[in-house]
N, C-alpha and C positions, 0 to 999 in steps of 0.2 A: 570646336575641338575635334580632332581627327579620330577615326575609329580606333587606331592603335592607342592613342592617349586614353580614350574611354575604357578600353579593355584593360590597360595597365592600372588605371585608377580603380576599376572594379576588382581586379585581382588583389591589389594592395588593401582595399577596404575589407575584402573577404578574409585575407590573412590576419589583418588587425582584429577583426571580429572574432575569429577563431582563437587568436592569442588571448583576447580579453575573456572569452568564455573559459579557456583553460586556466587562466589566472584566477578567476572568481568562480571556479567550478564548485567549491563547497557551498558558498551562499546560493548559487543557482540551484544546486541539488536540494538544499533545504527548502527553497521556495517552491520547487516542483513537488516535493513531498507535501508541503502545506496546501498547495492547490489540489493535489489528489485527495488529501484528507477532507478538505472543504467539499469536493465533489461527492465523496462518499457519504457525507452527512446531509447533503442538500435534499434528498427525498424526505428525510425525517423533518427537516425544517419546513419544506413546502406542505407537508401533511399537517403540521401544527399551525401553519399560517392561515388555514381555513377557520380557525377558532380564535386565534389571538393575532396581534400585530407581528410583523416580521422581526422586529428587534427583540420582542419577548420570546418568540420561537427560537431565534438564534441563541439567546441567553440560556433558555431551558435545555436545548440540545447540548451545548458545550458544557453547561454545568453538570448534566448527567454524565457526559463523557469524562470530565475530570473526576467526579466522585467515583465513577466506575473504575478508573485507573487506580485511584488511591485505595479503593477497597480491595482490588486484586493484589496490589503490592502489599497491603497490610496483611492479607490472608496468606500470601505466598512467601514473604521474606523470612518469617520465623522458621517454618518447616524447611525451606531451602537452605538456610544457614545451618540448621542442625544436620541435614543430610550431607552437606559439603564437609562439615567437620567430621562426621562419622566416616565418610569416604576417605578423607585424608588420613585419619587415624588407622583405618583398615589397610590402606596402601602402605603406610609406614611399617605397621606390624608385619604385613606380608613380605615386604622387602627385607626386613631384618631376619625373618625366618628363612627366606631363600638364601640370603648371604651366609647364614650360619649352617644350614643343612645341606645345601646342594654341593658344596665342595667335597663332601664325603659320600655323595650318592653313587650307587653302582652304575647309573646310566652316564655314559660318556657325554651326552648332550647337556645334561644338567651341570656336570663338572666344568664343561667348556664355558657355559654361560656364567657360572659362578666366578670363574677366573677373570672374566671380562668385566663383570660388574664392579664398580667402586665400593669401598667399604662404607657402611652406613654413616659412620662419623664424618668421613670425608664428603659424602653426598650432602649431609645436613649442613656442614660448614660452607660448602659451595653454594647451596641454595640460600643460605642466610647471609652470605657475603663475609663470614668470619668475624665481622665487627658489627657494632651497633649502628654505625653510620649508614652502610648500605641497606640495612634492614629499614631504617627510618626513611631512606630514599625510596625504597620499594613501596613502603606504605604510603608515602606522599604521592608517588607516581600513580598508585592504584586509586587513591582518593581523587587525584586530579583527573584521571580518566573517567571515573564515575561522575564527578561533577561536570565534566565537559559533556558527557552523554546526556545528563539530566538537563543541562543548559540548552543543548540542541533540541531536545524534546519540547521544552517550554517555548523555545523560539518557533518551532514548527506549529505548535498549538496557537500561539499569538498571531503568527502570519495567517494561519488558516482562519482564525476568527475575523481578522480584518478583511480577508478575501471573501468570506461568506457575507459580510455586511455590505461591502461596496464592490462586489465583483462585476456588476453591470456597469458601473461607472468606469472601472479600470478597463473593461473590455472596450467600451466606447472610446476611451482615450487612446489605446494602442491601435484600434481599428481606424482611427482618423489618419494615421500615418500611411495607410495603404490606399491604392487607387479605388475610386468609388465602384468601379465595375467588379472588383474582386472581393469587396467587403462581405457580401452575402455568403460567398463560397467559403471564405476564411472563417467566418463565424460558424458555419455548419461544421467545418472540420474541427474547430476548437471545441464546440459543444459535444460532438461525438467522442473526441478524445477524453474530455472530462467525464462523460457518462460511462465510457468503457472502462477507464482506469479506476474511476470511483466505485463502480459496481464490483470490479475485481477486488479492490482493497476492502470494501465492506464485507463481501462474502468470505474473503480469506481471514479477516480478523475474527469474524463470527465462528468460522470453522476451527481456528486455532484455540479460541477460548473454550468452545463447547467440547472439542475433543480432549483438550487438556483436563477439563473438569471431570469428564467421564472416565478418563484413564486414571486420574488421581483417586477417585472413589473406588474404582475396581482394584487398584493396587493396594489400597488400605485394607479392603475386605480380604484380599488374597494373602496379605502379609508380605508383599514384595518389598525388599529392602530399598531404601532411598526412593520412596514412593513419590514424594513431591518433586525431586530432581528429575526422575524419569518421566513424570507426567508433563512437566514443563518442556523437556526435550522432545517428548512425543508429540506435543502440540506444535512445537516449532518445526519439526520435520514435515508437518503437513504443508508447509510453504514450498517444499521441494517437489517439483513435478515428477510423477512416476515412481520415485523412490520412497515415498512416504509409507507405502504398504509394507516395505521390507525393513526400513530403518527403525521403525518403532519397536518391532519384536527383537531386532538385533541389539538394540540398546539395553533392553531388559536382560537378555541373555549375557551380554558382555559385563554388566554391572552386578548381576545377581547370582551367576553360577558359582562363583567362588564362596559366597557367604551362605546362600540357601538355594541349592539347585532345584528343589521341588517347587518352591515359590517362584523361582525365576522361570521355569518352564510353564507353569500355569499363567504367570504374568505375560509371557511372550505369546502364548495362545490367545489370551484375552486381548492383547494389543493387536494381534493379527485380525481377530474378529472385528474389533472396533474399526480398524483401518479399512477393512473390506466393506463394512456396513456404510462407512462414510463415503467410500469411493463409488459404490454402486447403488446405494439407496438414498442416503440423506443428501449427498451433493447433487445428483441429478434432479431431485424433487424440490429442494429448498434453496440450493445454491447452484443454479445451472451455470455451466461454463459458457464463456463467450465463444462465438464462432471464430476460431482461429485455426490456422493450419498446423497440424501436429509436426509436420516437417519444418515449418518455420520456427516453431517453439523449440524443436530439437537443435536447430542451427544456432538460434540465439542463446539457448542455454549452454551449449558447448563453448561458444565464443566468450560469453560472460564468465563462465566457470574458469576457463583458462586464464582470463585476465584478472578477475576479482575473487575467485575461489567460491566459497559457500555463499557469500553475499551476492555474487553474480547469479547463482542458481535461484536464490530467493526472489530477485528482481526480474528474472527472465520472463515470467508470465506477463508482468506489467509492460515491459518493453515490447513483447510480442503483440500485445493488444494495441499499443500505440503505433507500431509499424503496420499492423493490419489495417487500422483505421486510415492512416495516411495512404497506404497502397490502394485501398478501396476508393478513396476520393481522387487519386491520381488516375486510376484506370477507368473509373466510372464517374466522371465529374458531373454527369447529368442524371445520376441514379434516382434523384428525387424529382418528381414531375413538378415543373414550375406552374403555379396557378395561372389560369388564363386572365389576361388583363382586359377589363371591360372596354369595349370599343366605343360605346356611345353613352350619353348621359342617362338614357333610359336603362341601360344595363347597370350603371352605377346606382340608380334609384331602386332597381329591383334587388340588387345586392344589399342595399341599405335596409330594405324592408325585411329581407331574410335575417339580417343581423338583429333587427328589432324584435322579430319573433323569438329568436334565441334569448335575447335579454329579457323579454317578458316572462319566459319560463324560468330563467335563472338570472336574477339581477346581478350585475357586476359591481365591482368596487367603484369608489369615487374616481379613481384614475381612469377606469374604463369608460365611465359615463362622460368624463371630460374629453376623452379621445373621440367618442361618438359625436359629441356636440361639435367638435372641431371638424369632423367629417361632414356633418350637416352644413356647416358654414361653407366648406369648400365646394360641396355640391351646389349650394345656392349661388355661389360666385360663378361656378362654371355655367349654370343655367342662364345667369344674367349676361355673361359674355357671349353665350351662344345665340342669344336672341337676335333676330334681324334688326337693322337700324330703325325701320319704321315702327316695329313693335316696341322697341326700347323707348321711343318718344311717347 
């Protein structure tokens, strides 16, 4: 095959691959989220594995995760539903008051706004669709969206569980498709990607839950209106880089100034203090940031925000970590020193004796013992082959 034909086939295969990735982008995205979730839970699984078997440790960690999610939903759904209902009622009352009072206001600005606003009856009819069928369709669409989101979450959890159980086998399977000389490097890149993104996901989830709980308790004590809703939103904005310190207080002011200005100001100050403490005290000590370039994070955040909006801002740190790991391996492919290969059988024997000293201090598992026995057999075979012919007789 000529060089031109090879290049043409390579270009066509690349285009077909990109088209398939775009066609199945949603399943691929769910799979990547599942892998990231499994990577974030792996340190907990490995820690439990010292006491129980791997299967039991995986079951315990995922059971705790599922129970934790159910408990958080159980605690938050009721207050959230009440806050949303109160907010909608307050908005409807405020709109009716504006529509009735502002047309007679002495201020020209208020009269102009009142003339532009539709009548409350027309607005309610437009929102409800004027008939029962559109309302039913809207409720069905909302239920379908919630069910789809719940189904995707369960899918991610199941895929993550399977990946945690058999990730070594899956890695070996797709590594066999690569040249032997590059498998070690590809494995290191993949492990670093998993570790970086998993650490980021684990730290981010912990910060969101912890900050949301602290904000909720403080808002309840201060009497801030819509405490549960604002606490959840305040925890979510912790996902947005740089802007979380400003957005949490602004949300309290925006929702609370109309109903209770004093409580809103106190809540905004409290949210600012909590955000600053998380940013400069708790996060550096307990959730250290990964070493990524701020300029790279800014560029990735701008690009993803322009393309995907708020979701792009939320996923920008994870994408930045992945890009940073790939760049590090491309620029410094030999950043990890390769262990020296023993040159003689005597060196092999000395290394085996060092390994035995380590095992005497901390006995390994049955799998490790089996591997050591195989090494002993290989060393014995090498010694047999290395003997001169007269000694072999």
